[in-house]
C-alpha positions in Angstrom: 94.3 1.5 25.2 93.4 5.0 24.0 90.1 6.1 22.4 90.3 7.9 19.0 87.7 10.0 17.2 87.3 9.0 13.6 85.4 10.4 10.7 83.6 7.9 8.4 82.4 9.1 5.0 80.0 7.2 2.8 80.8 7.4 -0.9 79.0 5.9 -3.9 81.7 3.1 -4.1 82.1 2.4 -0.3 83.3 4.0 2.9 86.4 6.0 3.9 87.5 6.5 7.5 90.2 8.6 9.1 91.2 9.7 12.6 91.1 13.2 14.0 94.3 14.6 15.5 97.0 12.4 14.0 99.9 13.6 12.0 100.4 12.2 8.6 97.9 10.4 6.4 96.0 7.6 8.1 93.0 6.3 6.1 90.9 3.2 6.1 88.4 2.0 3.5 85.8 -0.7 2.9 82.7 -1.7 1.2 80.8 -1.4 4.5 81.0 0.9 7.5 82.3 -1.9 9.6 85.1 -2.7 7.1 86.2 0.9 6.9 86.3 1.2 10.7 88.3 -2.1 11.0 90.7 -0.9 8.3 91.3 2.5 9.9 91.8 0.8 13.3 94.5 -1.3 11.8 96.0 1.7 10.1 96.0 3.7 13.4 97.8 0.8 15.2 100.4 0.6 12.5 100.9 4.4 12.5 101.5 4.5 16.2 103.9 1.5 16.1 105.8 3.2 13.3 106.0 6.8 14.6 105.3 6.5 18.4 104.6 9.8 20.1 105.3 11.6 16.8 102.1 10.1 15.4 100.0 12.5 17.4 99.2 16.2 16.9 100.5 18.6 19.5 97.0 19.8 20.3 94.7 17.8 22.5 91.4 17.5 20.6 88.6 17.6 23.1 85.7 17.4 20.6 85.2 16.8 16.9 82.0 18.0 15.1 80.7 17.8 11.6 79.5 21.1 10.3 77.9 22.1 7.0 78.0 25.5 5.3 76.5 26.7 2.1 78.9 28.4 -0.3 
C-alpha cells in the first residue's frame, strides 16, 4: 500500500478529486467529498493496474500545497 496526495475541489454541482504526481489523467467525481475521494481512489487503482510503474511521475513529490495569487 502506498499513500497518495490528492486534491479535492468543491464546485457548484459536486466535487472533483485528482492525485498529485501521476502521469496521465486520473480524476474522480461525486456529489459529496466522500464520493469523490472513493471515485478517485478507484481510478488510481485502475491507473496503476493498467500502466504499472509508468503511471508515476519521475519526480518524487515530497509535499503538495495549495496557494492563491491575485492576478
